[in-house]
N, C-alpha and C positions, 0 to 999 in steps of 0.2 A: 504494500500500500504506500502510495506517495504521500510524504508529509511536506506541508508548506509552512514556512516561518515568516512572520511579519518582519519587514525590513528593520524595525527597531528592536526586535527580539521580545516584544510585548507578549506574544503568544505564538503557538504553532497549532496547526490543525490537520486532520486527516478526515476522509469520508468514505463511506460505502454508499450504495444507492439509497439506503434507508436511514443512515445515521451520519452525524457529524460529531467529531470529538475535538474539543478545543482544550489545549493544555497551556496553563498560565504559570510561570515561575512565581514562587512565593518567597517572601523574606524568611530568613532563618527563624525557627521557633514558633511559627504560626501553626495553630491547630484548628480543627474543624469548628470548635466553639467560637473561634475568633472571626469566622467568616460569615458573610451575608451574601446569599446567591438567590436571585429571583429570575424565574423563567416566565415569559409571557409568549403568546402566540407569535408575535412578530419581533420581540426584543428581549434583552436580558441585561442584568447587571451582576457583577461579581466583585466583591471587595472585602476589606477588613472592616469590622464594626467601627463606627464613628470616624471613618477616614474616607477619603476620596476613593471611588471605585478603581480597582486595578484594571478592569476592562468592562466596557458596556457598549451597547449599540443595538442596531436593528439587524436581525438575521437576514441573510440573502433571500430566503423564502420563508414561508410559514412553517411552524413546528407544532408538535403535540406537547404542550408544556406539562401536562399531567404524567407523561411517560418519561420525562427527562430527569436526570439525577446528577449529582456531583460527588466527588471524593477527593481526598488528598492521597497522592501517590509519589513517593520519593521527593518530597518537598515541593510538589507541583499540584496546583488545583486542576482537576480533570473534569470538564463538563461533558456529559454524555447527552447529546441532543438527538431526538427522534424527529425526522422530517415528516411533514404532513403528506406530501407526495413522495412516496418511497420508490419512485421509478425515474428519478432524474438526478443529474449531477449538478452541484452548485458551483458557480464561477468564483465565489468567495464565501467565507463563513459569515462575514459581517459586511453589510452594505457600505459602499464608499471605500472599502479597503482594496488593495491590489487584487486584480482578478487573474485567474488561471485560464489556460486554454483547455476546456473540458474535452475537446476532441482527442487530446493526448493521454487521457486517463485510461489505464488498463484495468478493466473491471475484475473483481475477485471472482474466482470460480464459484458457481452455485449449483445446487442440485435441483433437478426438476421437482423433487418432493418439497422444496422450499417455497414453490410458487402456488398461488391460489389456482383453483381448477380451471377457471377461464383462461388465465395467462398460460397455464401449463398446456392446455389443448392447442392454443395458438402457436406456442414454441414447438410442440411436437409436430404440428402440421408443417411448420417452416423447416424443421429438421428433415422430415420425410421428403418434402419437395426438393430440398438441397441434395439429399442422397440420390433421389430419382434423377435429377438433372445431371449430377456427376456421373451417373451410370448410363446416361443417354436414354433414360426411360421417361415416360410421361409423368407430369406432376399430378397432384390430387385433382386440381381443376381440370386438367386435360383428361384424366380418367373419367371424371364426372361427365364431361362433354361427350366422350366416347360412349358411355352408358346411355346417355339420353339419345344419341344418334342411333344406337342399336335398337332401343325401344321404339323409336319413331319408325325405323326401317321395318321392324317386326309388325307394327300396326298397319303400315302401308301395303305390305305384301300379303 
């Protein structure tokens, strides 16, 4: 997974199709009880109690705030953010920050069993058609047309 770092080192972030993880370095000695983190559908803030936020802003796209959480890991604040649309790449974690070229993202491998039934059937059809074309055989659509033609011919004769 590709990690992107803010030019000033304020944070780094990675993403999958369904989630974004933002990692923020913390000053030494900071514990969970010292932090205030708020997730909203379109924005967030993360900081130390009674101090200016370490990082805040609008998300690049809408999230599911009730499914998000945070933790401290090796002296860093890690924000686990669940995207509302779990089938798209974000150009940046935070609006107005440096954008990445999403066409260069190499997606993680996924299993068909991870997909909902509708998406899975579409992917399976695409895979079938791709195998058929590679073998020089008719695609599912072409097979369907051939069947219709056979039925028509049988009715006419």
